[in-house]
C-alpha positions, 0 to 999 in steps of 0.5 A: 710658162705654158705647161708642157708635158715632156715625152720622156724623163729628163736626164738629171737625177737630182732636183734643180733650181730654176735659176740664179740672179745677180745685179750690180750698181756702180759708177767706178766698177765694170758692172758687166764683168762684175755681173758675169763673174757672179753668173759664173759663180752661180752656175750650179743653180742653172746651166741651160741659159745665161744673159746679161743686161747692162744700162746707162743713163741713155741706153741699155744693151742685152746679150743672152743664149743657151749654155753656161755663162762661160760658154755664152759670154766666152765662146758664143758672144762677148759681154754687152757693152754701153758707154758709161754703164752703171747698172747691170743684171744677169741670170742663169736659167734651168729648164727642161722645156722652152726655147731660147726666147725664155732665157732671161733677162727680159727687157721692155720700156726701160725696165729689165727683169731677172727672176728666181722663183715661180709666180703662182697667180700669173694666169689670173694676172694675164687674164686681168690685164688681157695679156697674150699667151706669148710675148716675143715668143716667150710665155714664162711667168717672168715675161708676163710679170714684166708685162704686168709691170709695164701696165702700171702708171708712172716712171719705171720705179713706181711701176715696179713698186705698184705691180709687186704686191699683185704677184703671189708665189716665190720670187727674188727679182732684180731689175735694171733701170735708168735710176738704178738697181732694184731688188725685191723678195717675196714676203714669204722669203721662199728664195734667197737674195743677198746684198753685198758692197763692192770692196773699195768701190762706190757700189753694191751687188745682189746675188742669189747666193753669198758664194758669188760675192768673192769673185764679184769683189764684194763683201756681204752686207745683209739679206734683202728682207722678205717683202722688201723692195730695195733701190740702189742708186746714186743716193745709196740704199733705199727701201721702197716698200716692205711687206711683212708676213707673220709666217715665213716659208723659206725653202728648206731645200735651198739648205739641203741641196741647192745652195753651194756649201760656201754660201750663207742662206737665210742666215745659216752657213750651208756647210755647217748645216749640212755637217749637223745633218751628218752628225744627226745621221750618225746616230742611226749608222748600222753596226759593224760599218767599215766605210762612210762614203758620200754619193758624189758630190751631193753627199760630201758635206753630210758624210763629213758630218757623220764621219766627224761625229764618229771620230769624236767618239773614238770610232775607227770607221774609215771615210772614203770617197770611193765613188768618182764622177767625171765632172766633164761628162754630160756638160753641154752648151745647150738646154738639157734634152729629154731621154727615155728611162732606159737611156737615162740608166745608161747615162747614170751608169757611165756617170759613176765609177768605183775605186775597187780597193776602197770597196772590196770586202767592206760594209759601206754606209753611203750618204746622200742629201736626198733621193729623187728618182733612183739612180742610187740603185746603179750606184749600189749595183756597182759597189756590190760588183766591186766586192762590197759586202753590205751597202746601206744608205743614210739620207740627210732629208725626209722622203721627197713625195710632192711636187714643188711649185716655188721654183724647184724642178721635180714633180710628184709622179717621178719620185721614187718615194711615191712609187715605193711608199714603204721604206723597206720595199724601197730599200729592196728595190734600190738594192740596199741592206738598209735605208734611213731618212732624217725625220722632219724633227731631225731636219729641223734640228739641223737648221736650228742647231738644237732639238726642236720643241716637244710642244709641237705635236703635229710633225708636219707643221714643224716647218711652218712653226720655224719659218721654212717651207717643207711642202716637198716633204709634207704636201702642206703648201704655204700658199694656194697652188690652185691654177698654178703653171709650173715653170718645170713640167 
């Protein structure tokens, strides 16, 4: 979308992925309800808008609005319906700017599109094909991508296949057409996209994460391959194109934070990865710690890994979820609003409460997956107010220092690691007795399941060497970002 500069900081303290996508093809299953179930299970990837397109041989129907999937389709609207429907796609949106017109899917000339990621060359394509700044009120890269597709010759499938090689950046696409469901993933494999088969049915589903498959009534088959364009139709599965690249760039932050712990992403069970992060963090636990405590909910998996490692060595350190967050606070059915930093602090203060009996008189090791802006300072003060003697923080990732241009919401100017580059100074700012981040090599050890090779001399190249994108840590972007328009400002 066109770059918009917010007048104040967003409410959230963690990165957010831009969206999730789902797709369903079946002649014997309610494809609309199946897509809806997938969206509900994928709302962690986007809460600001939800939409579904359903199609048959003769027509399409579309419904979308702001809010969670259950709000959009359970309160505001009913599910879209057409007779003898056999294909449906859905989308959950996250954005800090833009109107309801930007909510996906988009539908034009017999093709519906939903997208997870960010295209980095859409400005060039807009100029090449003389596209307007906005189409029906939408200016996002996804809307422009659909316009580019429909500038191609041929039927719907041929147009999609012809246009896809022109797109650069991160994309996991799903398309609904009269012929069937098309799923496509960029050649570097930035974002996940998985294929499942409906249990006892004749159809298939695709989703951003495998955690959606259970509620969709499907079993995992395989990942859509990086660079693959896959058609699901009455003829079954057909790979229409496969554009291979020698170097993958799978987003390591999917494993660290974005994905649900019950998903398998890039072939790695997420919960196992995060527990390995915790086991590595356990090597750096300060002496005389009484309690290992996760920052809810993002630090739970890694903190279990820390605790399990110490239990295996006969340690008597307690594990306690002494911090509590109200899961109903902050839920709303529209886009997130921008608030002043002072208001954001008030919101964060209300978000967390401390169970004093778990804290008083104890030395606490907090565990979290990442630090973005610094709400941890509020948590630390609450723990001290409740009687904690010491508060240390173990972070299951390196410091975030660089903006993401591949579909995750944070900019480099808002990152606390850039505001306080010195780690000891950053610890003091946050009110901590000590602060430890996983190193690049330790993070890759968690991903690989074993220590990385000592032959790699430059730590910043560890991610590329193993097929991951770690640009948010290193600043080494795997593709050109010159002239990119970020979805999230």
